[in-house]
C-alpha positions, -999 to 999 in steps of 0.1 A, spaced: 2 -3 -1 12 36 -5 22 55 24 -17 82 17 -32 46 18 -18 34 54 -26 70 64 -61 66 52 -62 33 70 -52 47 104 -78 70 105 -105 44 97 -92 26 125 -95 48 147 -131 50 140 -139 18 148 -117 20 180 -140 44 191 -172 28 178 -157 -5 197 -150 11 230 -186 33 228 -204 1 221 -187 -18 240 -190 8 273 -155 -2 282 -117 2 270 -82 18 263 -93 48 241 -55 68 248 -31 37 248 -51 22 213 -48 58 199 -14 59 203 -5 28 188 -30 26 156 -1 37 129 23 9 148 1 -21 139 -13 0 107 25 -3 92 28 -37 104 -3 -58 95 -8 -36 59 28 -35 49 55 -51 66 43 -86 83 36 -115 67 1 -132 74 -29 -146 55 -64 -140 65 -76 -173 45 -50 -196 64 -39 -179 99 -20 -209 111 3 -205 79 41 -218 79 72 -190 80 44 -164 91 54 -136 109 45 -138 146 30 -109 161 27 -103 200 10 -74 217 27 -74 246 6 -40 258 -25 -64 259 -49 -38 274 -48 -20 243 -64 -46 225 -94 -25 207 -69 -13 179 -58 -49 175 -96 -64 171 -104 -38 150 -77 -47 123 -83 -85 123 -119 -77 117 -103 -56 83 -82 -78 72 -108 -109 77 -91 -126 107 -127 -123 120 -165 -108 111 -165 -70 114 -200 -85 132 -183 -96 161 -169 -64 169 -207 -60 184 -197 -84 207 -165 -64 226 -170 -74 261 -205 -89 259 -211 -119 278 -192 -150 260 -176 -129 234 -142 -139 219 -135 -107 220 -123 -97 258 -105 -66 270 -68 -87 264 -57 -100 235 -79 -144 232 -56 -169 209 -90 -183 203 -97 -155 180 -78 -161 146 -44 -146 142 -35 -141 178 -5 -158 189 -3 -157 222 -29 -145 260 -17 -114 271 -27 -89 297 0 -93 323 30 -70 317 59 -80 312 54 -111 291 53 -101 263 91 -100 255 104 -127 270 78 -154 252 86 -134 218 126 -141 228 111 -181 230 93 -176 195 125 -161 178 148 -187 196 122 -218 179 129 -200 147 163 -195 147 166 -240 158 137 -244 136 157 -229 106 125 -208 98 126 -176 78 100 -161 100 103 -127 117 91 -123 156 74 -89 163 59 -76 198 47 -39 210 52 -30 248 42 1 265 68 22 281 51 21 319 50 -18 305 91 -12 312 89 -17 347 83 -52 349 118 -67 360 113 -98 334 114 -72 298 148 -66 311 154 -107 311 141 -112 285 159 -81 270 189 -101 283 183 -130 268 174 -115 234 212 -103 228 228 -130 244 211 -160 217 217 -132 186 180 -128 178 179 -109 142 151 -121 139 131 -101 167 120 -65 165 103 -53 199 90 -19 195 83 5 229 54 26 227 68 57 242 34 79 241 50 90 284 15 82 300 5 56 324 -25 50 339 -10 67 371 4 94 359 38 105 337 59 77 333 91 91 338 75 100 374 62 66 376 94 48 371 121 59 352 137 46 325 158 71 307 179 69 295 162 51 272 181 40 244 213 36 258 200 15 281 188 -11 255 221 -8 238 238 -19 266 218 -52 260 229 -53 232 201 -44 211 200 -22 178 181 7 184 163 32 165 143 63 181 116 74 155 83 93 155 60 69 167 28 82 143 47 91 114 38 57 94 66 64 68 90 67 89 76 36 106 72 14 76 110 16 71 123 14 102 103 -17 107 109 -27 71 150 -25 66 166 -59 79 175 -59 113 217 -61 123 233 -89 119 234 -110 154 215 -85 170 177 -78 179 160 -43 170 143 -19 195 122 7 179 114 34 203 82 50 192 74 87 200 42 86 199 11 109 213 -14 93 239 -49 99 227 -32 106 189 -59 118 165 -86 131 192 -78 165 202 -91 162 235 -75 130 244 -40 143 237 -16 140 260 -43 133 284 -35 107 314 -71 100 322 -80 96 282 -56 57 293 -96 36 300 -117 58 292 -153 58 273 -166 78 254 -200 101 256 -222 104 228 -210 135 221 -170 126 227 -178 105 198 -196 128 171 -168 153 181 -138 127 172 -159 111 143 -155 148 130 -122 153 134 -110 123 121 -132 127 86 -114 163 87 -80 142 89 -95 122 55 -108 147 39 -70 170 43 -56 137 31 -69 140 2 -62 175 -9 
């Protein structure tokens, strides 16, 4: 897809996120919106996945360690055809498969997540298995910056470098906010890039809401024998001015009025892309 098409797709997915959360009456709106561009770049341009054959041998593997931002994942899996779009209407309803965190009973979901700090270590195992089995797939995982307070993240980081996993890419959604406030106030992780380099990773710090930049860095081959770490500097609540950089939108259901305002802003962004 052309970059402009990916940008339009990101707007469509953001509208779907709002619809899912408004209808389900629960969801991590701000968290979803900050990482939408990352997932659009992965699913529509970078990763080798096939909705008609979800268990395709040598498919690329994606683990959403930042599992609470599941609504963006459900929206994309439905848009790609892994699930029927009508199932989105069941989100967080009784007996629905589409719960508030990734659920591997749904086609296209490799791993249940929700307990933060698990995604990277498991992804290390998936990537290591690929090396041992001489598979060509690449493993991707998305973490939140607040998640970096979990010690298991750093154990995984150390192991990935030790095993020279150049078939592994980890992405940090660095939006600077978590449920209790500014990430750096809750648990400082700076100097972040230096820490990951010290652990043996090839580190790239990029504009995390710029799809063109994301496609370039995600598509580039990993440095031989090095796992890749992408610090995606994003805006929490990206796409809806009322939610941007607001910690109160970490987990929040838009009112009818806010939904209308969000749709109006996103429609304006879509029209601007057409000019």
